[in-house]
C-alpha positions as CSV (number, residue, x, y, z in Angstrom):
1,X,104.9,74.2,94.2
2,X,106.9,76.3,92.6
3,X,109.2,78.2,94.5
4,X,108.8,81.4,92.3
5,X,104.8,81.0,93.1
6,X,105.1,79.3,97.2
7,X,107.0,83.0,97.6
8,X,104.9,85.1,96.1
9,X,102.5,83.2,98.4
10,X,104.6,82.9,101.6
11,X,105.3,87.0,101.1
12,X,102.0,87.8,101.0
13,X,101.2,85.9,104.4
14,X,104.0,87.6,105.6
15,X,103.1,91.0,105.3
16,X,99.7,90.7,105.9
17,X,100.6,90.2,109.3
18,X,100.3,92.5,112.4
19,X,102.5,94.1,114.6
20,X,101.4,91.6,117.3
21,X,101.6,88.6,115.5
22,X,105.2,88.8,115.0
23,X,105.5,89.9,118.2
24,X,103.7,86.9,119.3
25,X,105.5,84.4,117.0
26,X,109.3,86.1,117.7
27,X,108.6,84.3,121.1
28,X,107.4,81.1,120.0
29,X,110.2,81.2,117.2
30,X,112.9,82.0,120.5
31,X,110.9,79.3,122.6
32,X,111.2,76.5,119.5
33,X,115.2,78.1,119.4
34,X,115.7,77.1,122.4
35,X,115.1,73.4,122.4
36,X,117.8,73.2,119.9
37,X,121.3,71.0,120.6
38,X,124.2,74.5,121.5
39,X,126.7,72.5,122.8
40,X,129.8,72.2,121.2
41,X,129.5,75.9,119.6
42,X,131.2,78.7,119.9
43,X,131.0,80.9,116.3
44,X,127.0,81.9,115.4
45,X,126.6,83.3,112.1
46,X,122.5,85.2,112.1
47,X,121.1,87.7,109.8
48,X,119.7,90.8,110.6
49,X,116.0,91.3,109.9
50,X,114.9,93.2,107.4
51,X,113.2,96.0,108.1
52,X,109.6,96.4,107.0
53,X,108.8,93.4,105.7
54,X,107.9,91.3,109.0
55,X,111.3,89.4,109.1
56,X,111.3,86.5,112.1
57,X,113.7,88.6,115.0
58,X,116.9,86.9,114.4
59,X,118.6,89.2,116.9
60,X,116.8,87.2,120.3
61,X,118.5,84.2,118.8
62,X,121.5,86.1,119.2
63,X,120.7,87.8,122.6
64,X,119.7,84.1,123.9
65,X,122.9,82.9,122.5
66,X,124.6,85.9,124.4
67,X,123.3,84.4,127.1
68,X,123.7,81.3,126.7
69,X,127.7,81.5,125.5
70,X,129.6,83.5,127.3
71,X,132.4,84.9,125.1
72,X,130.4,83.0,121.5
73,X,131.3,84.7,118.2
74,X,128.4,86.2,115.5
75,X,128.4,87.0,113.0
76,X,126.7,88.8,110.0
77,X,126.9,88.9,106.4
78,X,128.3,91.2,104.5
79,X,127.5,91.2,100.3
80,X,128.7,91.3,97.5
81,X,126.9,92.7,94.7
82,X,129.5,92.2,92.3
83,X,130.1,88.3,92.9
84,X,126.6,87.7,94.3
85,X,128.6,86.3,97.2
86,X,128.2,87.1,100.5
87,X,130.6,86.7,103.5
88,X,130.3,86.3,107.8
89,X,131.8,89.1,109.4
90,X,132.4,90.2,113.2
91,X,129.3,90.9,115.1
92,X,129.9,94.6,115.8
93,X,127.6,97.3,117.4
94,X,128.4,99.9,114.1
95,X,126.0,98.6,111.3
96,X,125.2,100.1,107.0
97,X,122.3,99.7,104.8
98,X,123.8,98.1,101.9
99,X,122.1,98.8,98.1
100,X,118.7,96.2,98.9
101,X,118.2,98.2,102.7
102,X,120.1,94.5,104.2
103,X,122.4,95.4,107.3
104,X,125.4,94.4,107.5
105,X,128.2,94.9,110.6
106,X,131.2,97.7,109.9
107,X,134.4,95.3,111.0
108,X,137.4,93.6,109.2
109,X,137.6,90.5,110.4
110,X,136.3,88.0,108.3
111,X,135.0,84.3,109.7
112,X,136.0,81.2,107.0
113,X,133.1,79.0,106.5
114,X,134.7,76.6,108.5
115,X,135.5,78.6,111.9
116,X,131.9,79.1,112.0
117,X,129.8,76.3,114.5
118,X,126.6,76.7,112.7
119,X,124.6,79.2,110.8
120,X,120.8,80.6,110.7
121,X,119.2,82.2,107.5
122,X,116.9,84.2,105.8
123,X,114.3,82.1,104.1
124,X,110.2,83.1,102.5
125,X,109.5,79.7,102.8
126,X,110.5,75.8,103.1
127,X,109.4,72.6,102.2
128,X,109.7,69.6,104.5
129,X,113.3,68.3,103.0
130,X,114.6,71.0,103.9
131,X,114.3,72.9,100.5
132,X,113.8,76.9,101.4
133,X,112.8,79.6,100.0
134,X,114.8,82.1,99.8
135,X,114.9,86.0,97.9
136,X,116.2,84.3,94.7
137,X,119.8,85.3,94.3
138,X,121.4,81.9,96.0
139,X,123.9,83.6,98.2
140,X,123.3,81.3,100.7
141,X,124.1,78.0,98.5
142,X,127.2,79.5,97.1
143,X,128.2,80.0,100.9
144,X,127.0,76.2,101.7
145,X,129.4,75.4,98.9
146,X,132.7,76.2,101.2
147,X,130.9,75.6,104.3
148,X,131.2,72.4,106.3
149,X,128.2,69.8,105.6
150,X,127.9,68.0,108.5
151,X,127.4,71.4,110.6
152,X,123.7,73.0,111.3
153,X,122.1,75.5,108.3
154,X,118.6,76.6,110.4
155,X,115.9,78.2,108.9
156,X,113.9,80.4,110.5
157,X,110.6,80.8,109.3
158,X,106.6,82.1,111.1
159,X,105.3,79.5,108.6
160,X,104.9,75.1,108.1
161,X,106.0,74.1,105.5
162,X,104.9,73.4,102.8
163,X,105.3,70.0,101.4
164,X,107.9,70.5,97.8
165,X,109.1,72.8,95.8
166,X,109.2,71.1,92.2
167,X,112.2,73.2,90.7
168,X,114.4,72.5,93.7
169,X,118.6,72.3,91.2
170,X,121.6,70.2,92.1
171,X,122.9,74.0,93.5
172,X,120.3,74.1,96.1
173,X,121.8,73.1,99.6
174,X,118.4,71.5,101.7
175,X,118.7,73.1,105.2
176,X,119.1,70.7,108.9
177,X,116.7,72.2,110.8
178,X,113.7,74.7,110.4
179,X,112.0,76.4,113.1
180,X,108.5,78.0,112.9
181,X,106.3,79.1,115.7
182,X,104.8,75.7,116.7
183,X,107.9,73.5,114.9
184,X,111.3,72.5,115.1
185,X,111.9,70.0,112.0
186,X,115.2,68.2,111.6
187,X,116.4,66.6,108.0
């Protein structure tokens, strides 16, 4: 399946989810998330879920990790629209919304890629090889060019993978893991 068609299909499925389904599936995602190995992790990049888009509630992962690893450093993306890149900044209680409606921390403390132990990646869908279908801007692929290859890149999806994304490019960086409410995949 081509990315554009898969993106459209997954977004339509996500749009049709009820609030009750999202709550239930978020709980199931958290169970899968808890099965991942969090030993030797002291900093994790997460994302704020998009409001009104039925995106998985990634903030449940933050709460779990803070309980599991006291003192863990959580960081969140800030988009630079001019360069089409993201950087990760330390979590703050205050957030702002950028021009795309994406929540960002109000922080001046940036963490470099080599200082982050794992990245939780937003996505729309993925395939059995760990290729993700994102929102089409390539922010995470660009970020992963400088992120240590052996460190976890964990996708989160309400839906099971498609077998193959046919139009991947050499700059697409596959995930190392992806969780769904029912399964955990390692690539």
